[in-house]
C-alpha positions as CSV (number, residue, x, y, z in Angstrom):
1,M,-27.4,2.2,33.3
2,T,-29.6,-0.5,31.7
3,P,-27.9,-3.9,31.9
4,P,-27.3,-5.6,28.6
5,A,-29.8,-8.1,27.4
6,S,-28.8,-11.7,28.1
7,P,-27.8,-14.1,25.3
8,D,-31.1,-15.8,25.6
9,E,-33.0,-12.5,25.3
10,R,-31.0,-11.5,22.3
11,A,-31.6,-14.9,20.7
12,R,-35.3,-14.5,21.3
13,N,-35.2,-11.0,19.7
14,G,-33.5,-12.6,16.6
15,R,-36.3,-15.2,16.4
16,A,-38.9,-12.5,16.7
17,L,-37.4,-10.7,13.8
18,R,-38.6,-13.5,11.5
19,R,-42.1,-12.1,11.8
20,R,-41.1,-8.8,10.3
21,L,-38.7,-10.3,7.7
22,P,-39.4,-14.0,7.1
23,R,-36.2,-16.0,6.1
24,S,-37.9,-16.9,2.8
25,T,-37.7,-13.2,1.9
26,H,-34.0,-13.5,1.3
27,A,-34.7,-15.3,-2.0
28,E,-35.8,-12.0,-3.6
29,V,-33.7,-10.1,-6.1
30,P,-34.6,-6.5,-7.3
31,G,-36.7,-6.3,-10.4
32,A,-35.1,-5.0,-13.6
33,Q,-37.1,-1.7,-13.5
34,A,-36.0,-1.0,-9.9
35,R,-32.3,-1.4,-10.6
36,A,-29.7,1.3,-11.5
37,D,-28.1,0.9,-14.9
38,P,-25.1,-1.3,-14.1
39,V,-22.9,0.3,-16.8
40,A,-23.7,3.8,-15.5
41,V,-22.7,2.6,-12.0
42,L,-19.4,1.4,-13.3
43,A,-18.9,4.6,-15.3
44,A,-19.6,6.8,-12.3
45,Q,-17.0,4.8,-10.3
46,G,-14.4,5.4,-13.0
47,L,-14.7,9.2,-12.8
48,D,-12.1,9.4,-10.0
49,R,-9.8,6.7,-11.3
50,V,-6.7,6.8,-13.4
51,P,-8.2,7.3,-16.9
52,E,-5.6,5.3,-18.9
53,L,-6.2,2.3,-16.7
54,L,-10.0,2.2,-17.2
55,P,-9.9,0.2,-20.5
56,L,-7.9,-2.5,-18.7
57,R,-10.5,-2.6,-15.9
58,Y,-13.4,-3.0,-18.3
59,E,-11.4,-5.6,-20.3
60,R,-10.8,-7.7,-17.3
61,M,-14.5,-7.5,-16.2
62,A,-15.7,-8.3,-19.7
63,A,-13.7,-11.6,-19.7
64,G,-16.7,-13.4,-18.2
65,P,-19.6,-13.3,-15.7
66,F,-17.4,-14.2,-12.7
67,P,-14.7,-11.5,-13.4
68,F,-17.6,-9.1,-13.9
69,L,-19.1,-10.0,-10.6
70,R,-15.7,-9.5,-8.9
71,G,-15.5,-6.0,-10.3
72,A,-19.1,-5.0,-9.8
73,A,-19.2,-4.7,-6.0
74,A,-20.9,-1.3,-6.4
75,V,-23.6,-2.7,-8.7
76,M,-24.4,-5.5,-6.2
77,A,-24.3,-3.0,-3.2
78,A,-27.0,-1.0,-4.9
79,D,-29.1,-4.1,-5.5
80,L,-28.7,-5.3,-1.9
81,G,-29.4,-1.8,-0.6
82,S,-32.8,-1.8,-2.4
83,L,-34.0,-5.0,-0.6
84,P,-35.5,-5.4,2.9
85,H,-32.9,-6.3,5.4
86,T,-32.6,-7.6,9.0
87,G,-30.9,-4.6,10.5
88,L,-28.6,-7.1,12.4
89,E,-25.4,-5.3,11.8
90,V,-21.9,-6.6,11.7
91,Q,-18.6,-5.3,10.3
92,L,-19.1,-6.3,6.7
93,C,-16.3,-7.3,4.4
94,G,-18.3,-5.6,1.8
95,D,-17.0,-7.7,-1.1
96,A,-17.1,-11.3,0.2
97,H,-16.8,-13.1,-3.1
98,L,-15.0,-16.5,-3.4
99,L,-11.6,-15.0,-4.4
100,N,-11.5,-12.6,-1.5
101,F,-10.8,-15.5,0.8
102,G,-7.4,-17.0,0.9
103,L,-4.2,-17.9,2.7
104,F,-1.9,-15.6,4.5
105,A,0.8,-15.7,7.2
106,S,0.0,-14.7,10.8
107,P,2.6,-12.7,12.7
108,E,3.5,-16.1,14.3
109,R,4.2,-17.4,10.8
110,T,1.3,-19.8,10.8
111,L,-0.5,-20.1,7.5
112,L,-4.2,-19.2,8.0
113,F,-7.3,-19.2,5.8
114,D,-9.4,-16.0,6.1
115,L,-10.9,-13.0,4.4
116,N,-8.2,-11.1,2.6
117,D,-9.8,-8.0,1.0
118,F,-11.4,-5.1,3.0
119,D,-11.6,-2.2,0.5
120,E,-15.3,-2.0,1.0
121,T,-15.6,-2.8,4.7
122,L,-18.3,-1.0,6.6
123,P,-21.0,-1.9,9.2
124,G,-24.1,-3.2,7.7
125,P,-26.7,-6.1,7.7
126,F,-25.0,-9.5,8.0
127,E,-26.9,-11.1,5.1
128,W,-25.3,-8.7,2.5
129,D,-22.0,-10.5,2.8
130,V,-23.6,-13.9,2.9
131,K,-25.6,-13.1,-0.3
132,R,-22.5,-11.8,-2.1
133,L,-20.6,-15.0,-1.2
134,A,-23.5,-17.2,-2.3
135,A,-23.9,-15.3,-5.6
136,S,-20.2,-15.7,-6.4
137,V,-20.5,-19.4,-5.7
138,A,-23.4,-19.8,-8.2
139,V,-21.7,-17.6,-10.9
140,A,-18.4,-19.6,-10.4
141,A,-20.3,-22.9,-10.7
142,R,-21.9,-21.9,-13.9
143,A,-18.6,-20.6,-15.3
144,N,-17.1,-24.0,-14.6
145,G,-19.8,-25.7,-16.5
146,H,-21.7,-27.1,-13.5
147,G,-25.5,-27.3,-13.9
148,D,-27.9,-25.1,-12.0
149,K,-28.7,-27.9,-9.5
150,A,-25.1,-28.1,-8.5
151,A,-24.8,-24.3,-8.5
152,R,-27.8,-24.0,-6.2
153,R,-26.5,-26.7,-3.9
154,A,-23.1,-25.1,-3.6
155,A,-24.6,-21.7,-2.8
156,G,-26.9,-23.2,-0.2
157,T,-23.9,-25.0,1.3
158,A,-22.1,-21.7,1.8
159,A,-25.2,-20.2,3.5
160,G,-25.7,-23.3,5.6
161,S,-22.1,-23.4,6.7
162,Y,-22.4,-19.8,7.8
163,R,-25.6,-20.5,9.7
164,R,-24.3,-23.6,11.5
165,T,-21.0,-21.8,12.4
166,M,-22.8,-18.8,13.8
167,R,-25.0,-21.0,16.0
168,R,-21.9,-22.9,17.2
169,L,-20.1,-19.6,18.0
170,A,-23.2,-18.4,19.9
171,G,-22.6,-21.1,22.4
172,L,-19.0,-20.1,23.0
173,G,-17.5,-17.4,25.3
174,E,-16.2,-14.1,24.1
175,L,-12.5,-14.9,24.1
176,A,-13.1,-18.3,22.4
177,V,-14.9,-16.5,19.6
178,W,-12.2,-13.9,19.3
179,Y,-9.4,-16.5,19.1
180,E,-11.3,-18.7,16.6
181,R,-9.3,-19.2,13.4
182,V,-8.9,-21.6,10.4
183,D,-5.4,-23.0,10.2
184,S,-4.3,-24.3,6.8
185,A,-3.8,-27.7,8.5
186,E,-7.6,-27.8,8.9
187,V,-8.1,-27.4,5.1
188,L,-6.7,-30.7,3.9
189,P,-9.1,-33.0,5.9
190,L,-12.0,-31.2,4.2
191,V,-10.7,-32.1,0.8
192,R,-11.2,-35.4,-1.1
193,R,-8.2,-37.6,-1.3
194,R,-7.9,-37.2,-5.1
195,D,-7.8,-33.4,-4.7
196,R,-5.3,-33.3,-1.9
197,E,-2.2,-33.2,-4.0
198,R,-3.5,-30.1,-5.8
199,V,-4.4,-28.4,-2.6
200,E,-1.1,-29.2,-1.0
201,S,0.6,-27.7,-4.0
202,G,-1.4,-24.5,-3.5
203,L,-0.4,-24.4,0.2
204,A,3.3,-24.8,-0.7
205,K,3.0,-22.1,-3.3
206,A,1.5,-19.7,-0.8
207,R,4.4,-20.4,1.6
208,R,6.8,-19.4,-1.1
209,R,5.1,-16.1,-1.8
210,T,7.3,-13.9,0.3
211,S,9.1,-10.6,-0.2
212,L,12.2,-12.6,-1.2
213,Q,10.4,-14.3,-4.0
214,A,8.9,-11.0,-5.1
215,L,12.4,-9.5,-5.2
216,E,13.2,-12.0,-8.1
217,K,9.9,-11.5,-9.9
218,L,9.4,-7.7,-9.6
219,T,12.9,-6.3,-9.7
220,E,16.0,-6.1,-11.9
221,V,19.5,-4.7,-11.5
222,V,19.9,-1.3,-13.3
223,D,23.3,0.4,-13.3
224,G,24.4,-1.8,-10.5
225,R,21.4,-1.0,-8.3
226,R,18.3,-3.1,-7.6
227,R,15.2,-1.5,-9.0
228,I,11.5,-2.4,-9.6
229,R,11.0,-3.6,-13.2
230,H,9.3,-1.2,-15.6
231,E,6.6,-3.1,-17.4
232,P,3.8,-0.7,-18.3
233,P,0.9,-0.5,-17.8
234,L,1.0,-3.1,-15.1
235,L,4.1,-2.0,-13.3
236,E,5.6,1.5,-13.8
237,R,8.4,3.2,-11.9
238,V,7.3,6.6,-10.6
239,A,9.0,9.8,-11.4
240,E,11.5,11.0,-8.7
241,S,9.1,13.8,-7.7
242,D,6.4,11.2,-7.0
243,G,8.9,9.1,-5.1
244,A,9.6,12.1,-2.9
245,T,5.9,12.3,-2.2
246,V,5.7,8.7,-1.3
247,Q,8.5,9.2,1.1
248,R,6.6,12.0,2.8
249,V,3.5,9.8,2.9
250,F,5.6,7.0,4.3
251,T,6.4,9.2,7.3
252,D,2.7,9.7,8.0
253,Y,2.0,6.0,7.6
254,R,4.8,5.1,10.0
255,A,3.0,7.2,12.7
256,T,-0.1,4.9,12.5
257,L,1.8,1.8,13.5
258,P,2.2,0.6,17.1
259,E,5.5,1.7,18.6
260,E,7.2,-1.8,18.3
261,R,6.3,-1.9,14.6
262,R,7.7,1.5,14.0
263,L,11.0,0.3,15.5
264,L,11.0,-2.6,13.2
265,L,10.1,-0.5,10.1
266,D,12.9,2.0,11.0
267,R,15.4,-0.9,10.3
268,F,14.4,-0.7,6.6
269,R,15.1,2.1,4.0
270,V,13.0,2.9,0.9
271,V,14.8,1.9,-2.3
272,D,12.3,2.3,-5.1
273,V,8.6,3.0,-5.8
274,A,6.4,1.9,-8.7
275,R,2.7,2.1,-9.7
276,K,1.2,-1.4,-9.8
277,V,-2.1,-2.5,-11.3
278,V,-3.9,-5.0,-9.1
279,G,-7.1,-7.1,-9.2
280,V,-10.2,-6.5,-11.2
281,G,-12.5,-4.1,-9.4
282,S,-9.5,-2.1,-8.1
283,V,-8.0,-1.4,-11.5
284,G,-7.8,2.4,-12.0
285,T,-7.4,3.2,-8.3
286,R,-4.0,4.5,-7.4
287,C,-1.8,1.7,-6.1
288,F,1.9,1.6,-5.6
289,V,4.5,-0.9,-4.5
290,V,7.4,0.2,-2.3
291,L,10.7,-1.8,-2.2
292,L,12.6,-1.4,1.1
293,T,15.7,-3.2,2.2
294,G,16.9,-4.1,5.7
295,R,20.4,-5.5,6.4
296,D,21.1,-5.7,2.6
297,I,19.4,-6.3,-0.7
298,G,18.9,-9.9,0.3
299,D,16.7,-8.7,3.2
300,P,13.8,-7.1,1.3
301,L,10.4,-5.8,2.3
302,F,7.6,-5.0,-0.2
303,L,4.8,-2.8,0.9
304,Q,1.7,-2.1,-1.1
305,V,0.2,1.4,-0.9
306,K,-3.4,1.3,-2.1
307,E,-5.9,4.1,-2.5
308,A,-9.0,3.9,-0.3
309,G,-12.1,5.7,-1.4
310,P,-15.7,5.6,0.0
311,S,-17.0,2.1,0.5
312,V,-19.6,1.1,-2.2
313,L,-21.9,0.4,0.8
314,E,-21.9,3.9,2.1
315,A,-24.7,5.2,-0.1
316,H,-26.9,2.3,1.1
317,T,-26.5,2.3,4.9
318,D,-27.1,4.7,7.7
319,A,-23.5,4.4,8.8
320,C,-21.7,7.8,9.1
321,P,-18.9,8.0,6.6
322,P,-15.6,7.5,8.4
323,P,-13.2,10.5,8.5
324,H,-10.4,8.6,6.7
325,A,-11.0,5.8,4.2
326,G,-7.6,4.2,4.8
327,Q,-8.3,4.0,8.5
328,R,-11.7,2.5,7.7
329,V,-10.0,-0.3,5.7
330,V,-7.4,-0.9,8.4
331,T,-9.9,-0.9,11.2
332,G,-12.3,-3.3,9.3
333,Q,-9.4,-5.7,8.6
334,R,-8.3,-5.7,12.2
335,L,-11.8,-6.5,13.3
336,L,-12.6,-9.2,10.8
337,Q,-9.3,-11.1,10.4
338,S,-8.2,-13.6,12.9
339,A,-4.6,-12.3,12.6
340,T,-3.4,-9.1,10.9
341,D,-0.4,-8.0,8.9
342,I,2.1,-6.3,11.2
343,F,2.7,-3.5,8.7
344,L,-1.0,-2.5,8.3
345,G,-1.4,1.2,8.5
346,W,-2.8,4.3,6.7
347,A,-1.9,7.8,5.5
348,S,-3.1,10.7,3.4
349,G,-1.4,11.6,0.2
350,P,-1.4,14.5,-2.4
351,A,-4.7,16.2,-3.2
352,G,-6.2,14.8,0.0
353,R,-6.2,11.2,-1.4
354,Q,-6.3,8.5,1.3
355,F,-4.3,5.3,1.3
356,Y,-3.7,2.2,3.3
357,W,-0.4,0.3,3.5
358,R,0.2,-3.4,3.9
359,Q,2.8,-6.1,2.9
360,L,2.6,-7.0,-0.8
361,R,3.4,-10.6,-0.2
362,D,3.4,-12.5,3.0
363,M,2.8,-16.1,2.3
364,K,-0.4,-15.2,0.5
365,G,-2.4,-17.5,-1.8
366,S,-5.8,-17.9,-3.3
367,A,-7.8,-20.9,-4.6
368,A,-8.0,-21.8,-8.3
369,V,-11.8,-21.6,-8.3
370,E,-11.9,-21.9,-12.1
371,T,-10.6,-25.5,-12.0
372,M,-12.9,-26.8,-9.2
373,D,-15.4,-29.6,-10.0
374,P,-18.8,-29.5,-8.2
375,L,-17.7,-31.4,-5.1
376,L,-14.6,-29.4,-4.6
377,L,-16.4,-26.1,-5.2
378,E,-19.0,-27.1,-2.7
379,G,-16.3,-27.9,-0.1
380,Y,-14.6,-24.6,-0.7
381,A,-18.0,-22.7,-0.4
382,R,-18.5,-24.5,3.0
383,L,-15.1,-23.3,4.2
384,C,-15.8,-19.7,3.1
385,G,-19.2,-19.7,4.8
386,R,-17.6,-20.9,8.0
387,T,-14.9,-18.3,7.8
388,L,-17.3,-15.4,7.1
389,A,-19.4,-16.4,10.1
390,R,-16.3,-16.4,12.3
391,A,-15.5,-12.8,11.2
392,H,-19.1,-11.6,11.7
393,A,-19.4,-13.2,15.2
394,R,-16.5,-11.1,16.3
395,T,-18.2,-7.8,15.5
396,G,-22.0,-8.4,15.6
397,D,-24.6,-9.8,17.9
398,R,-24.0,-13.5,17.2
399,F,-26.9,-14.5,19.6
400,A,-29.5,-12.5,17.7
401,I,-28.1,-13.6,14.3
402,A,-28.1,-17.2,15.4
403,G,-31.6,-16.9,16.7
404,Y,-32.8,-15.4,13.4
405,L,-31.1,-18.0,11.3
406,G,-32.5,-20.9,13.4
407,A,-31.7,-24.6,13.4
408,G,-33.5,-25.4,10.2
409,D,-32.5,-24.6,6.6
410,P,-35.1,-22.0,5.4
411,F,-32.4,-19.3,5.3
412,D,-30.0,-21.6,3.4
413,R,-32.6,-22.4,0.8
414,A,-33.7,-18.8,0.3
415,V,-30.1,-17.6,-0.2
416,A,-29.5,-20.4,-2.6
417,R,-32.5,-19.3,-4.7
418,F,-31.2,-15.7,-4.5
419,A,-27.8,-16.8,-5.6
420,L,-29.1,-18.5,-8.7
421,A,-31.4,-15.6,-9.6
422,Y,-28.5,-13.2,-9.1
423,A,-26.3,-15.3,-11.4
424,D,-28.9,-14.5,-14.1
425,V,-28.7,-10.8,-13.2
426,T,-24.9,-11.0,-13.5
427,L,-25.2,-12.6,-16.9
428,T,-27.4,-9.8,-18.1
429,D,-25.2,-7.1,-16.6
430,H,-22.1,-8.7,-18.2
431,A,-23.8,-8.6,-21.6
432,A,-24.6,-4.9,-21.1
433,L,-20.9,-4.2,-20.3
434,T,-19.7,-6.1,-23.4
435,A,-22.3,-4.3,-25.5
436,A,-21.1,-0.9,-24.2
437,L,-17.5,-1.8,-24.9
438,T,-18.3,-2.7,-28.5
439,D,-20.6,0.3,-29.2
440,T,-18.5,2.0,-31.9
441,N,-21.3,4.5,-32.7
442,T,-20.7,6.5,-29.5
443,P,-17.0,7.4,-29.4
444,S,-17.6,9.8,-26.4
445,R,-19.3,7.7,-23.7
446,T,-20.7,9.3,-20.6
447,P,-22.2,8.0,-17.3
448,R,-25.4,9.9,-18.1
449,S,-26.1,7.8,-21.1
450,G,-25.3,4.6,-19.3
451,R,-22.1,4.1,-21.3
452,L,-18.5,4.0,-20.3
453,G,-16.2,7.0,-20.3
């Protein structure tokens, strides 16, 4: 057996890769003629979604360039897939925009900051996640009224933070890298004094986002029994027949948990099930919320059951499609997060559809990016870049990546230029979506024509 290359050899391999793909190359965006029609990409995605929810998805995406970018992971995946790449693979988040980072509780009840969405996770070139993060920073900066200079600086800060963190982690041992995490206590020192009160308020709000709080918000008493509210189209109780199906799927999900988690889950019983609309890009996928109770109704547990389909990256990588999309999401989350939800699991449902399960609320919180001034957004971009590098270092060759990135800032500057250019692309794509939604001359819209169905 050939012994593995040493860290120094792998770092040299990373540096040598610059000859094939100079770091300045990462500034490129695909030309307009080389791109797929973004509206057609979105329409094709909608073919397997709940039809009556698609107008809501497009309405949310049309609200502005940043919501559009959030929902257009498939569009950006196609763009990234058309560009030269390093081939330095990690487990990608696949949708590493600013709002897919946030706070959540570890099993030890510590509030951590980390990636929090893994619907598109798949192995792929590390820079795809970095570029999506940087592009989201630039789009968010413009949406907040910041100038292009500030937008470019914030995007470059995200890339620079990623690079410096990856180089730091390349100097640590394997266990040290695995145990690396960002505790919420580390967030406040990074924030200017005048912004700390707002950030502290966000942390406190996250700590209150538990199943007990969800019980008050999402349920009501009907005929003396606690039931999930019926607030269509965002929250709809399912028919009894669908509830029975969820119960069968629940049994399969239980089998994917470790034995001690199954024992804990068995102390709860299913009370009610509802379909719930979540997010922007996920609207139209089949998503349910399950109310369970333990000792009594004052001891609730809310689980989210979310449909998992093929990753938007699958068509653009050489990775073999995993046999179960729900398992793909769960495995990716366990690899990338510094601590993972104890109820994370997967199961198959009716018609062969695949799902993953997790807690709906467990001290979760996200940043109010839309209210950030340039300095606060830059600080948040730095935190996200650091967090993304930590996740990638667990799953990829951190020595080769650090060697490729280098001690200087050519990569940072190239990604910042990419981010600003891609913000222009997003503005154009958003305009195309709004035009398609207002095209009253084509009542029957099809993906073939580049319009929405």
